[in-house]
N, C-alpha and C positions, 0 to 999 in steps of 0.2 A: 543321852537326852538325859533331862532333869526337868518339868514344869516346873515354873519357878511363880507365873502368874500370865492369866490369858486372861483378856476383854475382848466382848462381842458386843457387839447393838445392830440390829435388823439381818441378823445372821440367824436363818432356818426362823424357830418356833421365838427366838429371841429379838424379840422391835422394841425394847427399851436395853440401854448400855447394862450391862452385866457384868462383872469383875469379879474370877475365882482365884485365892491366894494361894497357892501352894506351899507357902516358906514356912520348912519346921516340919512338913508333914513327910512321912515316910511309909505312911499306910493310911488309907482314906479310899471311899467309896461313895461312888454316885448314885443316891437311891432317888426314889420317886415312880410315879405311877407310870403304866405303861402310855410310851406317848408321847411324857411331860418334854422330851427334852434331852434326858440324859446320855445318848450317844451322840447326840447332836453337838455336846462339849468336847469329846474326841474327835469328832469331824470339823470342830474348829483348828484345834490343835493341826490335827493332819492338811487341811488345809492351806495354815497360814504357813507352814513349813513346806508342801509339794504340789499347793495350788490347785489337790483334788483328794477327794475324800475314798475310803471301799467303796462307799455307796455310789458316789459320783462322779464319774471319770474324768478326766483333765478336758475343757471346755464347755463341760457338761454342768452349767451353772447355776440355770436359770431356778432350782429349785431351793439354792442355799440361799439368797436374796428374801427376804420376809418380805409375804404381798402388801403389805401396808406401806413399806419402805421404800422409798425412789435411791437409798444409797446403805451400803451394809459396809462394817467394820470389824474387821479380825488383827488383833496384835499380841502376840505369845513371844512371853519373856522364858527363856530356858536356861541353861549352862549344859556344854560339855568341857569335860575335864573341869577342869578350873576356872572358866573365860563364859562370860555370859553371853546373850545372842539378845536379839530382838529380831522378829520377822512380821511386818505385817502387810495385809492387803484388804483391798478397797474394792466393792462392789456396788455396781452403777445399771439404773434400771433406766435406757437410752428411748426417747420421743414414741418407739416402735414398740417398745415394752420387751427391748432384747436386753439379758441381764452379761454383761461383760465386766473381766475384772481393770480394774480405771488406774490403781494405781499398785505397785508390788514393791518393797522395798526391803532391803536385809543389814545390821550392821550385829559390828564385835562392840560390847558394850565396857568402859573403863570398870574398873576392877570395885571402883568406889562405890559407884552406883546401887542407890538404894531400889530396887524395882518396884517397892512397893510406894513408891514416895512418888507422885502424880507426878510433881514438880520436877524431882530431879529427873525422873525417867523422859521428863519433855523436853528439858533444857542442854540434855547431856551431851557432850560433843562426840558419837561414837566414831566408828572407825565405817565405813562405808565397806558391805562388802559386796552388793549387786543392787541394780536396780532393772522392773522390767518381771512381768510373773517367769520367762524360761529362766533369764539368770538367777532370778532367788531358788527358785529348784531345785537347779544343778547346784548354788553355793550353799543350802543347806545341806544337799546329799554328802559335798564334802565336810561338811563340819561334823554330822552324824554321821557320815562314813557307810552309810547305808540310802542304797536308793528306794522309795516308794515299795514297789514290789516286796523288797527285802525289809524293809520297817515295818509291816505290815504284818509278815510271817514272825518275828521277833521282841519287836518294842509294843507296838500297839496292835493288838489279835480281837478281833473285829467281831458281830454277833455272827457266828457258824462257823466263823472260819477258824477256831482252836484247831483244827484238825487237818490246816491244810499243808503244814511240815509233815506232821507225822504222815498223810496220805499225798507228800506230792509224788513226783515221778524221779527216778534218781537222778536225772540231768538237770531236773530243777532243783530238787536238794542239791545237788554237787555245786552249782553256783551260789547258791545262799549261803553256804559254808566257804568255799574260797573267798567270797567278800567280807564275811565275816572276820573270819581267821584273817586277813588281811596273805591269801594263797594266791591272791592276784597277780602278788609280788613273782611270784616263779616263771607265773607266764609269760609278766615283763623282761623276767633275766630269761626265760628262753627265747623271745622273739631278741630280746640286744644281744645272746649269743648267736641268736643266726645272722644278724648283721653286720656282729664284728667277722664271725666267720665268711660272712660274703666280701667285706671290705677286706680281710686279711687276704683272699683270694685274690681279688682285684690286684693288689698293692704285689703279691707275688707275680701275680700274670705283670702286671706291668712291667716288675723290677727286670725277670726273662726277657720282654721283650727289649729293653736297656742294655742288658747284655750282650743280646744279638747286636747290637748294634758297637758295640767296643767289642773292635779287635783284639784277637789276643797275641802277648807279643810276648817271643822267643828269648830265653838269654843270646844265644847269637844275634838274634836281631838289636838286637840293644847295645851289643859289646859292637857291633860293625857302625853303629849310629852315633857311637860317642870316643872310637878311633877315628870319625871320619871329622868330627866336633875338635879334636886335640889337633888334629893335622892343619886344619885352617886357622885356629890360635896359632899354633907355632910359626907360620909363615909371617905371620900381620907386620912385623919390624923391617924384616926385607922387603917386603913390596912395598910398606911404607916409605922406606927409604928411597928405594925406585921409581916413585909416584912421585915425592919431592923432587927427586932430579929431572924428571921430564915434564915438571909444572915450573919449574926456572926455565929450564930450555926452552919452554913455552911461549916466555916472557921476550927471549930475542928474537925465538921465530916471529911472533908477535910484531916486533919491530922491525927487523929486515922485510916481513910484507910488506909495512905499513912503506919503508921506504920505496921499495920496487914498487908501491901503486902511487907512491905521490912522484914520482920519478917521470913514471909511467903518465900518471894526467897530465905532470907539466908538457910534455914531449906534446900529446895530447890537442892542449891547450897552443901548444906553439906553431902546430902544424896546421895549426886551423887559418892563421893570417897568414891570407893571399887577397894581393888587392885585385879589384872587380876589373873585366878588360875594359868594361864602358866610360869608366874613371875619367881620361881625361876629355871625352868630347862633352859631357855634361857642362864643364863651367863657357864652352862656348856655345851650346842652344844657351844659357840660361843669358848670357851679354844681347846676342841676337832678338832675344824674346823682347828683352826690356827696349833696344833702340826701336823696333817696332810699334810699342804700346809708345812710345815718346810721339811718331809718326802719323800715330794715325789719330792721336788726342789733340793735335796741330790740324788735321785736317777738319774734323770735327769743329773746331772753335771758328775757319773759316765761313764752313757752311753755315752754321749759326751765325755769323755777322751776316751775309746776304739777307737770311730769312727776315732777320730782324729787321734792317731795312724795307724790306718788302711790307712785311704786316705796318711797320710805320706807316708806309705811304697809303697802302687801302686800308687803313683804320681814317686820312681823310676823307676819302671817301668810301662812304657808309652806303653797301648796296642794300642794304636789311631797307634802309631808313628811304631809299631811293626807290627802293621797286612798293612801299609802303606809301610815298606822297603820288606815286603814277597810278598805284589801284585807289585812291580818295579821287584823285581829279576822275576815274573812269566812274564812281561810284556818285561822285555828285553829276554825273552829267545822267545816268542813269535815273537818279532821282526825280531828276528835273524834270525827263519826259514823263516821267510819272505820275509826278502832280499834275503839270497839264492835263492829259488823259483823263487822274480823274477827276480834275473838275470838272470836265465838261460832263465824267457819266453820272456826276450829283447832280448835276443842274437839272440833267434831265430827270431821273429821279424824282426831283421835286417837284417837278411840274405834271409826272406821271402821279403823285402822290396828290399833290390837290387838285387835281380831276376827279380824281376816286374820292376823297373827300367832299365835294361838292355833291356827289351823286348820292354819296351815303345821305348825306342833308336831306335832299331831292325825297331818295323814298323814304325818310323819316317822315316826311312830311307829310306824304302820301298815304302812310299807315294811318299816322291823327287824325288825317280825315276821314276813313274807312273804319275806323274806330269812331270817331263821335256820332255816324249815319249811323252803324250798328244801336249804340249806344238811343236814340233818340225813339229809332223804329219800338225799342222795347219799350221805352219810356210810354210811346203813344197808347202802346195797346200794350196794357201789363193784363188783360186777362185772355192774352192770345195762348199764354202759358195752359190755359186751362181749356180752351176750346179744344185743345188735341184729346183732352179725355173725355169730351161728352159725347152719352153712349144712348138712343132712343131708349125710354124707359127707367133709364137709370136718374137717379137725384144729381140737379147740378151741384156743382161743388162750393160754388158760391153763397145761391140761394135756397138750397136743399130743397128746390121743386123740380118734381118731375119732367124732364125732356122728351117732349111732344113728337119735334122736327128740326133738326141740326140746322143751324142759320148757314145762310148760303154765301157769305164771304168767306174766301181761304189765303190767310194772308200766309201763308208758310214758305211759299216761293218766291216773294218778297225778303224773306228775313236769309234763308237759304243764302240767296244772291248777295246781301249785305255780307252774312260769313264770310263765304268762301273770297268776297271780297278782301276783309282785313286778313284772311291766312295769307291771299295772294301778296299781299302788301307787307306781311311779315316778315316771307320768303324772300323778299326783291331784298328789305331793307336790313336783312341781318348778311344776305353774297354781298352788300356793297360794303358793311361794316363790317366783313372780314378781309375783305380785296383792302378797305382803307388801312389797318390794320397792320396788315402784311405788307403796303407797302412802307407802311411809317418803320416797322423794322428794319428794312429792306435799308431805307433812308438814312436811318440813323448809324446801321454796318457803314457805309458809304462815308457818310460825315466824320466814323472814328478813324475808319483806314486815311483820310484825307488830310488829318492832322495827324497821322504816326509820317505822313511824308512829310510833313512840311516842318516836324522839328527832325527827324532827319536829316533834311536840307540846312538844317540852321545848324546841326550838327558837323558838317563834312564841312563848311566855307568857316569854322570857327577851327577844325584842324589844319586846316589850308591857309591861313592865315598868314601871309608871310612868306609860303613856301613857293618856289619857283617856279614857273609853269611848265607845261607837260614838252618842248623841245628842248630846254635846259635838263630838265630832270633825266629826260634819255641821252644824250648826249654823257653828261655824266656816270650814266647807266654804263655806258660802253667805255667809259674808260676802265670803272671799277673789276668788269671781266678781263679785260687786259690783262692788269697787273692781278688776278686774284689767278690767273692760267702760270701767270710768271711765280704768284709766289710755291705753288702748288711743287712747280718743277724743284725750287728753293728745298722745301720739304721735303723731297726726296731726295737732294744728294745732302740734304743734314741727317737723313734717316741712313743712308749708304754708308756716312761718313760712320756716324754709333757703331752702326753692324759689324764693321772695320775695325774700331776700337775694341767691339766685345769679343772678334775672333782671337784679336793681337793680347788680350789680356788672359784671355782663354790661354793659349799657347805657353804665354809667359808663366801661368797658375801651374800646368801641366808640369813643366821642365823646372822651377821653381821645387814641384810635389819631388820630381825623379830625384832632382840636387839633396831638398832634405832627409830623401830616404837615403840617399847614397852617404850623407854625414851621421844617420841613423846605424848603418851599418858599418861602418868607419866605428865610430863609438862602442857599437856592441862586440865588435874585433877588440877594440884596445881596452875592452872593460874586460875582457872572457880573459886575458893575461895582464890583467891590474895586479893580481898579488906579484906577479914579479917585476913591477915597476917600470912598466914601457916608456919608452921617449914622451916629452907633450908632446901636441897636434900644434899644428899651422892654421889659426882661424879661416884665414880667408881662401886658403888653398890647398882643396882637397888632395889631388894628385901628390904634391908634394907631403902631406902626410900621411899617404898611403906610402911613400918608400920610403920614409925613413920610418915607419913601424916595422912594414917588411925585412928591411934591412937589419934591427933589432934583433927580429925574431931570428933569423937564421944564424947569425949569431947565439941566441942563445939554447934555440934545439941543437946542435953542435956539442955545447956543454952538455947536456944532460943526456943527450947520447951515450959519452961518455961515463957519467954517474952510473946511468941504469944497467950498464955492462958488470964494472964493479956491486954492486949490491946483489942483484941477483948471484953473482958468486957465492956471496955469504947467505943468502938465504939455501943457495942446494945446499952448503955446507952445515947449515943447522937442523937442515928437515933429515939428512943423514943420520947425523948423532940422533935425533928424536926417535928415528923407527927402529933403532937398537936398541930404544929402550923399552919402547912398546912391544918387540916382538919376543923379549924376555921378560915383560909382567903378563902378555900372552898365554907364554907358554909353561910360567908357575902354576900358570892358575888352570889351565886345562890340566896339568898332571893332579890334580885332586878334582878334577871334572868338573868345574863350574867355567860356566860360559859366559866370555870376555868379548869386545870389543878388539880386531886386529887394528886400528889406528884411533886412538883418541885421549882426551889428554888425563893425567894420573887420577883423578877424580873416577872417571868411569872405571879404571880399575879395581880402585880400593872401593868403593861403591859397592860391584860385583863382588869382591871380597867381605863386605860386608853381608851384605845382604844371606848370601851362601853359609857365612858364619856363624848369622842370626836363624837362618832355617835349619842349620843344625843343630846349635842347640836345643831351638826349639822343635825338634822332631824328637831329639831327644827327652826333654821334659813332657811331650806328648805320648812317648810311650810309657815313660815313668807316671805320665797320671791314668793311663788307658790300663795298668796295673794296678794302679791303686784304687783304682775305681772300678775296676771287675773285683777285687777281692771285697770291696766294705759292700756292693751292692749282691756280689753273691752270700758275705755274711748279712743284709738285710734281711735277704730273700728267705732266708733259712729258717731266720726270728720269722716273718711274717708266718711262715710255710707250716712251724711249731706251733703260731699265734694260733690258726684255722684251725690246728688237728685239736687244741682244745678247746676251743668255742664248740666246735663239731661235737666233739665228745660229752661238755657240757651240755648244749639243745639236746639230746638225745636222751639223756638221762631226765633232763625235765619232761621229758614228752611225756603226752596224755597218755596214764596204763602201766605208767612206770612209776616216778618219782613222786607227781601228785593224787595217784590211785592207792601210795602207802602213807603219805602223808594225811589226805582226807579218810580214809581209813582207821587210823590210829585216831585222830581228832571226834570221828563216828564213835568210837571204840569206846573211848572217853565220856564222849556225851549222852553214849547208850547206860555206861554203868553212872553216871550222875545220876539221869532219868532214873534208871530202877530203883535207887535208892529211896528219890521222893516218889514213885511209884509204892513203892513197896510200904514206905511210910505211910500214903493218904490211905490205901489199901488194907492197912494192915498185916501186914504181908502176903495176903491173897496173891499179886500179882508179881512181876519179874516180866523188865523188857528186853528183849536180846534185838539183834542185827544182822539176818542173816539174809542170802542173794539177793542182798542190796534194796531190801526192803525192813520194815521192821513188824515184828513177833510181841506176843504177849504171851508168859506161861503163868495156869491158873492153878495154883500150886492146891486148890480147891477142888480141884476136878483132875486130879493123878496126874497133875503138871502135864494138862494135856497145852499143848503148842497151835496157838492161832494167829493168823494175819491179822495186822491194827483194823485194814478196812470188812472184819467179821465182828467187830466188837460193837456192842451196844451204845446210846448214846451217852448213859452215866461211864460207860468206861472208858469209852472214847474221848470221853472232858479232861478223865484222869490222869488217861495215860501221854492227852498232848499237851495235858497242864504241866506236869511231868517233865516234859520233853523242852517244852518255854520258861521251865523255872531251871532247867538244865543249860538250856543257851543261856539263860538274860547269866546266870551264878557262874557255872564253869567257862562257855566259851567266850567270855567277856578278859576271864585270866587268859586266855590260850590264844586271845584275838593279835596279830601283830599291826594291824592296821590301821588301829585308833578308829575300830567302832565303837561308841558310849555307848551302852547297855547298861545304864542306869539307872533304869529304870524298866516296869514293863506292866502295861494296861490291859489288863482285861475286861471283854464286855460279854456278859450274861455265860452261858452255860449251867450256871451254880444249880439251877434248878433241877437239874437231871440225877445230882445226888443224893445221896441217902443222909440223913443227919450223921450217923457214923463216919462216912464219906468227909459231907463237910466240914465236921469237926477238926478233919486230921489236914482238909484242905489249909483251914483258915491257921490252925496251929505251922505248919509248914512257909506259908507267906507271913507269918510274924517274923519265924525263923529267918526267913532271906533278909527283911527289914534290918535286922539285929546282927544277923552273922557278916553279913555279904552288903550294908552299908546300901542296898538297895530299895529304892522308893518302888510302890507298890499300889498300884489305883485299881482298881473292881466298878464294873460299870454291875447293879444288880440290884432284883426288888425282893431278893430272899432276908427276912429280919432276922435270921437266927445268923448271917452271916455279916449284916450290917452292924450287929449288933455287939459283934467283934474285934470291928473296925475303930482305931481312935479316933478318928476325923471322917463325918459324913458332911458329903454336900448333900443336901437333899432341894433335888429340881420338884418346883412347883408348877401349874400351869395353868392361867385363868385368861379371858378376853381378853386382855393387853399385853397375853405373849407369858413366856416360860420366865422364871427369877429363880434364884439360888441361896441357899443360905445352905452357908457353912456352923455346922454343930460340931460338939467335940463329945464323946462320948466321956 
């Protein structure tokens, strides 16, 4: 990893946008006062790559965002190998004050891009490697070849952590070296070998199981199968010849059987022809039934003629009209009687009403007289109404004088008498008026009923106008009743004749049905033998038709019986020949243990033979295949067993404590040799570095070659030793790395203040040589002026109230 460009804004102490240009710089120093923001530059690089810094763990980004900024940005352009990459991260403070990574992206830049050209860098279409904080961190670890923890121990060495690799535990140091050298691939090889061994053993086990399912085939078993197939093949032509003869004979057998069956059917049909015993009687019964129907129909016609004559004579004497006229004469008589009585009652009621009306008039006059007398008394003595209210000592209501003595005259009794007379007269008048009103209503009802009777009498007389008198009507009624009785008898005779006709017709229908059924049976019998051309029937004579058909059937039956005897003999001869052929075929197949039917067509024997031959050939092929499969599976199993054994040995060789221990020991030996050369140069020959008992030791040549563990060194000694290891890691292990860990730069943060001037000069010379001879970019963070003056390019960091700023200075 070699820095090319770094952009920071709102990050740490860098409130404003700052760009650091590392192009063309092999050896640089970050200088400035304590707290100016020198280490923050390295933090920005590390944050852009891994999302965390040595001073702040992942997710603890609260202090990375400038206090005065709501958003911060870091963009780091670097090269790994010969390829340029850019990693960008943004920080944002939410409304609650929490700081989070809002954006993270990593791209592979085209080779033609000038990273220091803002326009080109912004518009270039790079290849996206990852987006999101975690994905970008993983992508950068793959590109550089180092995870964060190992990056900060071999490339970027933060303040106070120069000696971590020097003082690291053996297991941690082992992991660092494995990753740096790409030796983790041997672990992958070991695991792959183990997986291949497991797979090979599984396949071998599966093949063994498959071998267990395939039977062993001996030479004898295979020879027997081949011999059986050959014998079956040899008899093929003979079997086909006999089967063909049997099939040819089968056609003659079928024809003979068909002939026998046909003649038997003919005999069966002819035997069916028998005349029913009741045929002679059916024709006679039909003729008798027809005669009875004709006789009954004649009797009906005679009875209906008598009935018609009687109905005509009765029509002239309409009994209903006669009865109606007689009733009308009776009603007229009754009406006249009621009319006379009603007239009498109405007149009496009128006289009663007139008397009551006169009484009402008289009572009215009496009431008027009583009221006049009452009115007169009231008019004559108006003060009488006040006299009743006078009291001694009280004022008079008329003159307002105090009453001393009440007047003697008392007119109240006279007034009471007059008032009583008025009331009595009023009651009498009302009673008389009520009685007169009631009689008036009753009179009106009588008069209305009397008018109804007059209308009824008028209507009856109109109805009887021109009608005979009662004696004439009664004579006519007697004549009509006599004729009605005669008609009833005639109707009964008609009904009896009709019933007789109905019975005769029913008898004829029954007989006709029997005759039709007899003809149907005849036709069915004749149709049964229609294929044999029976004689024609006599349409009008059923008995003659049956006699003719029966005689013909007897003659045909005799001829058919003779033909049946001949056909059966022919069939027996063919069946004997067929049995001989079937027995021969069955015997041939039995000799080779082939099951076949004792009786059957030639095809059955050929099928049994073909099935047995195919089975025998399949058995031969199956046995051959089984022997071939066993040989192939056995060879394949042996191959996988050998492969499993090789993988087992390889995994054993690569196990921890064997190959990896040897390989890492060799790597540490070379690392210590390189570090010793650098340390010897830095300390002017005072110290050498050795590796013993899985720990680093130094030999002090100024103290009788005293060997001391690295943990006992002073600050300056520790810095010199760890710097030598770091430079050796950068210089030598990059050449040994197999996995592509890109140690193209080394960034050292402080520690130089612990060196004396002489050692400091040697350190500067060593770092300069590293950039010239090994093409490594070296960066140091220092406030030691003597060292800063030796560095070709300085990035001077200053801090004021607006934040940190950077100035590039060439020495």
